[in-house]
ZADO-769268 format. One record per residue (C-alpha): x, y, z; residue in one letter; residue number from 1. Coordinates in Angstrom, 1 decimal. Layout:
# ZADO-769268
> X:Y:Z:a:NUM
...
***
This chain:
# ZADO-769268
> -50.6:17.4:8.2:m:1
> -50.6:20.1:10.9:a:2
> -46.8:20.2:10.8:n:3
> -46.8:20.5:7.0:k:4
> -49.2:23.3:7.1:f:5
> -47.1:25.1:9.8:i:6
> -44.0:24.6:7.5:l:7
> -45.6:26.0:4.5:l:8
> -47.0:28.9:6.4:l:9
> -43.6:29.7:7.8:m:10
> -42.0:29.3:4.4:t:11
> -44.4:31.7:2.9:a:12
> -43.8:34.1:5.7:f:13
> -40.1:33.9:5.3:l:14
> -40.3:34.4:1.5:n:15
> -42.6:37.5:2.1:a:16
> -40.0:38.9:4.4:f:17
> -37.1:38.3:2.2:i:18
> -39.0:40.0:-0.8:l:19
> -39.8:42.9:1.5:s:20
> -36.3:43.4:2.5:e:21
> -35.0:43.0:-1.1:v:22
> -37.6:45.6:-2.1:q:23
> -36.7:48.0:0.7:s:24
> -33.0:47.6:-0.2:a:25
> -33.7:48.3:-3.8:m:26
> -35.7:51.4:-2.8:t:27
> -32.9:52.6:-0.5:d:28
> -30.4:52.2:-3.2:d:29
> -32.3:54.1:-5.9:n:30
> -33.4:56.9:-3.4:s:31
> -30.0:58.6:-4.1:i:32
> -30.1:58.7:-7.9:f:33
> -31.1:61.9:-9.9:l:34
> -34.3:60.9:-11.8:y:35
> -37.1:63.0:-13.5:g:36
> -38.7:64.4:-16.6:t:37
> -36.8:66.7:-19.2:i:38
> -39.1:68.7:-21.5:t:39
> -37.4:70.1:-24.6:t:40
> -38.0:73.3:-26.5:e:41
> -39.7:71.4:-29.2:d:42
> -42.2:69.9:-26.6:d:43
> -40.7:66.5:-26.3:q:44
> -40.6:64.8:-22.8:s:45
> -38.2:62.1:-21.5:y:46
> -38.4:60.3:-18.3:t:47
> -35.6:58.4:-16.6:g:48
> -32.3:58.5:-14.6:q:49
> -30.5:61.9:-15.0:i:50
> -26.9:62.8:-15.2:r:51
> -25.8:66.3:-15.2:w:52
> -23.1:66.6:-17.8:g:53
> -20.6:64.0:-17.1:k:54
> -20.6:64.6:-13.4:e:55
> -23.5:64.9:-11.0:e:56
> -25.7:61.8:-10.8:a:57
> -27.0:61.9:-7.2:f:58
> -29.4:63.9:-5.0:l:59
> -26.5:64.8:-2.7:f:60
> -24.4:66.2:-5.5:d:61
> -24.0:70.0:-5.5:f:62
> -25.6:72.4:-7.9:f:63
> -23.7:75.6:-8.2:n:64
> -24.7:79.0:-9.6:s:65
> -24.6:82.8:-8.7:t:66
> -27.3:85.0:-7.2:k:67
> -28.1:87.9:-9.6:i:68
> -28.8:90.4:-6.7:d:69
> -29.0:90.8:-3.1:n:70
> -32.5:91.8:-1.6:d:71
> -31.1:91.8:1.8:n:72
> -29.2:95.1:1.6:l:73
> -32.5:97.2:2.1:i:74
> -32.4:96.1:5.8:h:75
> -29.2:98.0:6.4:l:76
> -28.7:101.7:7.1:s:77
> -26.7:104.0:5.0:r:78
> -23.7:104.0:7.5:s:79
> -23.9:100.2:7.8:e:80
> -23.8:99.9:4.1:l:81
> -20.9:102.4:3.9:k:82
> -19.0:100.3:6.4:d:83
> -19.8:97.1:4.5:l:84
> -18.5:98.7:1.2:d:85
> -15.2:99.5:3.1:k:86
> -14.9:96.1:4.2:q:87
> -15.3:94.7:0.8:n:88
> -12.9:97.3:-0.8:s:89
> -9.3:96.6:-2.0:w:90
> -6.6:99.2:-3.1:v:91
> -4.7:98.6:-6.5:s:92
> -1.5:100.6:-7.3:t:93
> -1.0:101.6:-11.1:g:94
> 1.6:103.4:-13.0:w:95
> 3.4:106.4:-11.2:f:96
> 2.3:105.2:-7.9:g:97
> -1.3:106.3:-8.5:w:98
> -3.6:104.1:-6.3:s:99
> -7.2:103.2:-6.9:h:100
> -9.9:101.8:-4.4:t:101
> -12.5:99.2:-5.8:s:102
> -15.5:98.2:-4.1:y:103
> -18.0:95.3:-4.4:n:104
> -21.2:97.3:-4.0:n:105
> -23.7:94.6:-5.0:d:106
> -22.6:92.0:-2.4:h:107
> -23.8:89.2:-4.5:t:108
> -22.8:85.6:-3.6:h:109
> -22.7:82.2:-5.1:s:110
> -25.8:79.8:-4.6:f:111
> -25.0:76.3:-3.6:v:112
> -27.3:73.5:-2.5:c:113
> -27.9:69.7:-3.1:q:114
> -29.8:68.5:-6.3:f:115
> -32.1:66.9:-3.8:g:116
> -33.4:70.2:-2.5:d:117
> -34.5:71.3:-6.1:i:118
> -37.9:70.6:-7.6:l:119
> -37.1:72.0:-11.1:a:120
> -34.7:73.8:-13.2:i:121
> -35.6:76.0:-16.2:k:122
> -32.9:77.6:-18.3:p:123
> -33.6:81.2:-19.3:q:124
> -31.7:83.5:-21.8:r:125
> -27.9:83.5:-21.9:g:126
> -26.5:81.8:-18.8:n:127
> -29.4:82.7:-16.5:r:128
> -31.6:80.1:-14.9:v:129
> -34.6:79.7:-12.9:k:130
> -34.5:77.3:-10.0:v:131
> -37.6:76.1:-8.0:m:132
> -36.8:74.8:-4.6:l:133
> -39.0:72.0:-3.2:k:134
> -40.1:74.6:-0.5:n:135
> -41.8:76.5:-3.4:g:136
> -39.2:79.4:-3.4:e:137
> -38.1:80.4:-6.9:v:138
> -34.6:81.6:-7.4:l:139
> -33.3:83.6:-10.4:r:140
> -29.5:82.7:-10.9:l:141
> -26.7:83.2:-13.4:s:142
> -23.9:81.3:-14.6:g:143
> -21.3:80.4:-11.9:g:144
> -20.2:77.0:-12.7:s:145
> -20.4:74.3:-15.5:n:146
> -23.7:73.2:-14.2:d:147
> -25.1:76.0:-16.2:i:148
> -25.0:75.2:-20.0:g:149
> -24.2:71.6:-19.4:a:150
> -25.3:68.7:-21.7:t:151
> -27.8:66.7:-19.7:v:152
> -28.0:63.0:-20.1:r:153
> -31.2:61.1:-19.5:i:154
> -31.7:57.5:-19.7:h:155
> -35.3:57.3:-21.0:d:156
> -37.2:54.3:-19.8:e:157
> -38.3:53.5:-23.5:e:158
> -35.8:55.1:-25.7:l:159
> -32.4:54.5:-23.8:g:160
> -29.7:57.0:-23.5:m:161
> -30.5:60.6:-24.8:i:162
> -28.0:63.7:-24.6:k:163
> -29.8:67.0:-24.5:i:164
> -28.1:70.3:-25.1:d:165
> -28.6:73.1:-22.7:w:166
> -30.2:75.3:-25.2:d:167
> -32.9:72.7:-26.2:n:168
> -33.9:72.3:-22.5:i:169
> -37.3:74.0:-21.6:f:170
> -37.4:72.4:-18.1:e:171
> -35.9:69.6:-15.9:v:172
> -38.3:68.3:-13.2:r:173
> -37.0:66.0:-10.6:f:174
> -38.9:63.1:-9.2:e:175
> -38.3:60.1:-6.9:s:176
> -36.6:57.1:-8.8:a:177
> -38.8:54.0:-9.0:p:178
> -37.9:51.1:-6.4:a:179
> -37.2:48.7:-9.2:n:180
> -34.9:51.0:-11.5:m:181
> -31.7:49.6:-12.7:e:182
> -29.1:52.3:-12.7:s:183
> -27.9:53.0:-16.3:a:184
> -24.5:54.3:-15.1:y:185
> -23.6:51.6:-12.5:g:186
> -23.6:51.6:-8.6:a:187
> -22.3:54.6:-6.6:p:188
> -18.7:54.6:-5.4:l:189
> -18.6:54.2:-1.6:y:190
> -15.6:53.7:0.6:g:191
> -13.2:54.8:3.1:t:192
> -10.6:57.5:2.3:v:193
> -7.5:57.6:4.4:e:194
> -5.6:60.9:4.9:t:195
> -2.9:62.4:7.0:s:196
> -5.6:63.9:9.2:s:197
> -7.8:60.9:9.6:g:198
> -10.4:58.7:7.8:e:199
> -13.6:59.7:6.0:f:200
> -16.3:57.2:5.0:k:201
> -18.9:58.0:2.4:g:202
> -19.7:58.3:-1.2:y:203
> -16.7:59.1:-3.3:v:204
> -16.0:61.3:-6.2:q:205
> -12.6:60.7:-7.6:w:206
> -10.8:63.7:-9.1:d:207
> -14.0:65.8:-8.5:h:208
> -15.5:63.7:-11.4:d:209
> -15.9:59.9:-11.4:e:210
> -18.4:58.7:-8.9:r:211
> -20.1:55.7:-10.6:l:212
> -19.0:52.0:-11.0:a:213
> -19.0:52.5:-15.0:d:214
> -16.8:55.5:-14.6:d:215
> -13.1:54.7:-15.5:e:216
> -9.8:55.1:-13.8:l:217
> -7.1:56.1:-16.4:n:218
> -3.4:55.6:-16.2:g:219
> -0.3:54.3:-18.0:d:220
> 1.8:51.3:-17.0:t:221
> 4.9:49.8:-18.5:r:222
> 2.8:47.6:-20.7:g:223
> 0.5:50.3:-22.0:g:224
> -2.5:52.5:-21.1:e:225
> -5.2:51.2:-18.9:l:226
> -8.8:52.2:-18.5:d:227
> -10.2:50.5:-15.6:i:228
> -13.9:50.6:-14.4:p:229
> -14.1:51.9:-10.9:f:230
> -16.6:49.1:-10.1:g:231
> -13.7:46.5:-10.4:k:232
> -11.2:48.5:-8.0:i:233
> -10.7:47.5:-4.4:k:234
> -8.1:50.0:-3.4:t:235
> -6.1:52.9:-4.6:i:236
> -2.9:53.9:-2.8:k:237
> -0.9:56.9:-3.5:k:238
> 2.8:56.3:-4.3:t:239
> 5.8:58.4:-4.9:f:240
> 5.1:58.8:-8.6:s:241
> 1.6:57.7:-9.1:g:242
> -0.8:55.2:-7.6:s:243
> -1.0:51.5:-6.9:e:244
> -4.3:50.0:-7.9:v:245
> -5.5:46.7:-6.3:t:246
> -8.4:44.9:-8.1:m:247
> -11.2:43.1:-6.4:r:248
> -9.8:40.0:-8.0:s:249
> -6.4:40.7:-6.3:g:250
> -4.4:41.8:-9.2:r:251
> -2.5:44.9:-8.8:s:252
> -1.0:47.6:-11.1:f:253
> 1.2:50.7:-10.6:k:254
> -0.1:53.5:-12.7:l:255
> 1.2:57.0:-13.6:h:256
> 0.7:59.5:-16.4:g:257
> -2.8:60.6:-15.7:s:258
> -4.6:63.1:-13.5:n:259
> -6.5:60.3:-12.1:d:260
> -3.4:58.8:-10.5:v:261
> -0.8:61.4:-9.9:d:262
> -0.4:65.0:-8.3:d:263
> -2.6:66.5:-11.1:d:264
> -5.6:64.9:-9.4:n:265
> -8.1:67.7:-8.5:r:266
> -9.0:66.0:-5.1:g:267
> -11.1:63.4:-3.8:i:268
> -14.7:64.3:-2.4:i:269
> -16.3:62.2:0.3:v:270
> -20.1:62.9:0.6:n:271
> -21.1:62.1:4.1:i:272
> -24.9:61.6:5.0:m:273
> -25.9:64.0:7.7:g:274
> -22.8:66.1:7.3:m:275
> -22.1:67.1:4.0:g:276
> -18.9:66.8:2.0:r:277
> -15.1:67.0:2.6:v:278
> -12.8:67.7:-0.3:d:279
> -9.5:66.2:0.1:i:280
> -6.6:67.4:-1.8:p:281
> -4.0:65.1:-3.4:w:282
> -1.2:66.1:-1.1:e:283
> -3.4:64.9:2.0:e:284
> -4.6:61.8:0.3:f:285
> -3.2:58.3:1.2:e:286
> -5.6:55.5:0.2:q:287
> -9.1:54.7:-0.6:v:288
> -10.7:51.4:-0.1:t:289
> -14.2:50.8:-1.9:f:290
> -16.8:48.8:-0.2:t:291
> -20.6:48.5:-0.2:e:292
> -22.6:51.5:0.9:p:293
> -23.5:51.4:4.5:a:294
> -26.6:53.6:4.3:n:295
> -28.1:54.8:0.9:t:296
> -31.3:56.3:2.1:t:297
> -32.0:59.8:1.2:w:298
> -34.7:61.8:2.8:s:299
> -36.3:63.0:-0.6:s:300
> -39.4:64.5:1.0:g:301
> -37.3:67.1:2.8:y:302
> -38.1:70.8:2.2:e:303
> -35.7:73.5:3.0:g:304
> -36.7:76.0:5.6:k:305
> -35.6:79.4:6.7:a:306
> -32.5:79.5:8.9:i:307
> -33.6:80.1:12.4:s:308
> -32.1:80.5:15.9:g:309
> -30.4:83.0:18.2:s:310
> -27.3:85.4:17.9:v:311
> -25.5:86.5:20.9:e:312
> -23.2:89.5:20.6:t:313
> -19.8:90.3:22.1:t:314
> -21.8:92.8:24.3:d:315
> -24.0:90.1:25.9:g:316
> -27.1:91.0:23.8:d:317
> -29.2:88.2:22.4:k:318
> -31.4:88.2:19.4:y:319
> -33.7:85.4:18.1:s:320
> -35.7:84.9:15.0:g:321
> -35.1:84.0:11.4:e:322
> -31.4:84.5:10.4:i:323
> -29.8:85.6:7.1:i:324
> -26.2:84.4:7.4:f:325
> -23.3:86.5:5.7:d:326
> -26.3:88.7:4.4:l:327
> -26.7:85.9:2.0:d:328
> -27.8:82.4:3.0:e:329
> -31.3:82.4:4.3:s:330
> -32.3:78.7:3.9:y:331
> -31.0:75.7:5.8:d:332
> -30.4:73.9:2.4:l:333
> -27.7:76.3:1.6:e:334
> -23.9:75.6:2.3:i:335
> -21.4:76.7:4.9:l:336
> -17.8:76.5:3.8:d:337
> -14.5:76.4:5.5:g:338
> -11.1:74.6:5.6:e:339
> -9.3:72.5:8.2:n:340
> -5.8:71.1:7.9:k:341
> -6.1:71.8:4.1:d:342
> -9.3:69.8:3.9:l:343
> -12.3:71.8:2.5:e:344
> -15.7:71.3:4.2:y:345
> -19.1:72.1:2.6:s:346
> -21.9:71.7:5.1:l:347
> -25.6:72.4:4.6:p:348
> -26.9:74.6:7.4:f:349
> -29.5:72.0:8.3:r:350
> -26.7:69.8:9.8:y:351
> -25.0:72.7:11.8:v:352
> -26.2:73.5:15.3:s:353
> -23.7:76.1:16.5:k:354
> -21.2:78.8:15.0:i:355
> -18.8:80.5:17.3:k:356
> -16.0:82.9:16.0:p:357
> -12.5:82.1:17.5:k:358
> -10.8:85.0:15.9:n:359
> -10.7:87.1:12.7:d:360
> -9.5:84.1:10.7:e:361
> -11.4:81.1:11.9:a:362
> -14.7:79.9:13.6:s:363
> -15.6:76.8:15.6:y:364
> -18.6:74.8:14.0:i:365
> -20.7:72.2:15.8:t:366
> -22.6:69.7:13.9:l:367
> -26.0:68.2:14.9:r:368
> -24.3:64.8:15.2:n:369
> -21.9:66.2:17.8:g:370
> -18.8:66.5:15.7:e:371
> -16.8:69.8:16.2:k:372
> -14.7:71.5:13.5:l:373
> -12.3:74.5:13.4:l:374
> -12.8:76.1:10.0:l:375
> -10.9:78.9:8.3:e:376
> -10.2:80.4:5.0:d:377
> -13.7:81.2:3.9:s:378
> -15.9:84.2:4.1:v:379
> -18.4:82.1:6.1:d:380
> -16.1:81.8:9.0:v:381
> -13.7:84.8:9.0:n:382
> -14.0:88.4:9.2:d:383
> -14.7:88.8:5.5:d:384
> -18.2:87.8:6.4:n:385
> -20.8:90.4:5.6:d:386
> -22.6:90.0:8.8:g:387
> -25.9:88.6:10.3:i:388
> -29.5:89.6:9.9:l:389
> -31.8:88.7:12.6:v:390
> -35.6:89.1:11.6:a:391
> -37.9:89.3:14.7:d:392
> -40.8:90.1:12.4:g:393
> -41.5:90.8:8.7:p:394
> -40.2:94.4:8.8:d:395
> -38.0:94.1:12.0:d:396
> -34.5:93.2:11.2:y:397
> -31.4:93.6:13.3:r:398
> -28.0:93.7:11.6:y:399
> -24.9:92.4:13.4:i:400
> -21.6:92.8:12.2:k:401
> -19.4:89.8:12.2:w:402
> -17.0:91.3:14.6:s:403
> -19.7:91.7:17.1:e:404
> -20.9:88.0:16.9:v:405
> -20.0:86.0:19.9:e:406
> -22.1:82.8:19.1:e:407
> -24.9:81.7:16.7:i:408
> -27.2:78.9:17.7:r:409
> -29.3:77.3:15.1:l:410
> -32.9:75.8:15.7:d:411
***
């Protein structure tokens, strides 16, 4: 009897443990999906899984827009502003040899962050939008990408799939997805992308677009056109004239005639947790192998904070405090961009620990995970950078030209 009781107890414990693990896995799986409530202009509310247009579906996907103005310019002197205007000028030559100098005097920049850093999005007149971050900051933005004006899809828990035009959206408010939610669009695409510069493992966006198992790969074969759900694909390998696609079943097809499978492909993006994303052009792509996600947990409770740290100048001076990078990025949820061997990197500042200019064209970037990158071809890392502001107090700002920066260390 005692042995039977112990056996029943162990069985109950084991079942409870398995149930706990399953529920944990389900929570982890759903923690990356966009989910929330959309309120329309006619005061209707819909709650469920969200897909932004036909693209963004995850908290790590990027939201893109443009800042309307730059309030940081008030911290520069007249001479500093004049020098900055010269840096951002360009000369054009017209008829009869006349030349004209143009200036970018507003020094406005794009705004990019991950959807997971946003609490709510509220469309305004025209292409303007109000974005509330999870840290409580409210940004007023305008246009800048197809994220503004998109038709937003929401899988309402009761009504099913609903498409809501941008002009009919009053507000989109993001929430954590339920642990037991079944994805309306299939599982995320995850795998290893092989390139001429090495391998990258993470969540995959194919042709900058397809990122879910229910999305389709399109291409032509000798027998006709194929539309293959990505969830059934094991590998895609670039060939001379297209791609060779191998299914999970073992069947394979050689496809051509579509920007999904030939050199019209816009690139393959790999989203890497704890780093950001790398955008791989078709020329550098070799093969992708899809696998189950290794880690799907997203820290949805994170709230972006001000960038802070220290800046050492070429003269040996050192200034510490809150940092405004490129006279623009002030939150660690914003993005540092640059290229390495034709691969485009987009790195949230919260994953960056050190920035050290190498020369006028490039900078060394050290990530918190220890990885080091040499990035170029971006205003974030070359001499087109508008410079650094270091705030030692509410009204005490020190402006440092990019040419004077020796090294930036982030807290």
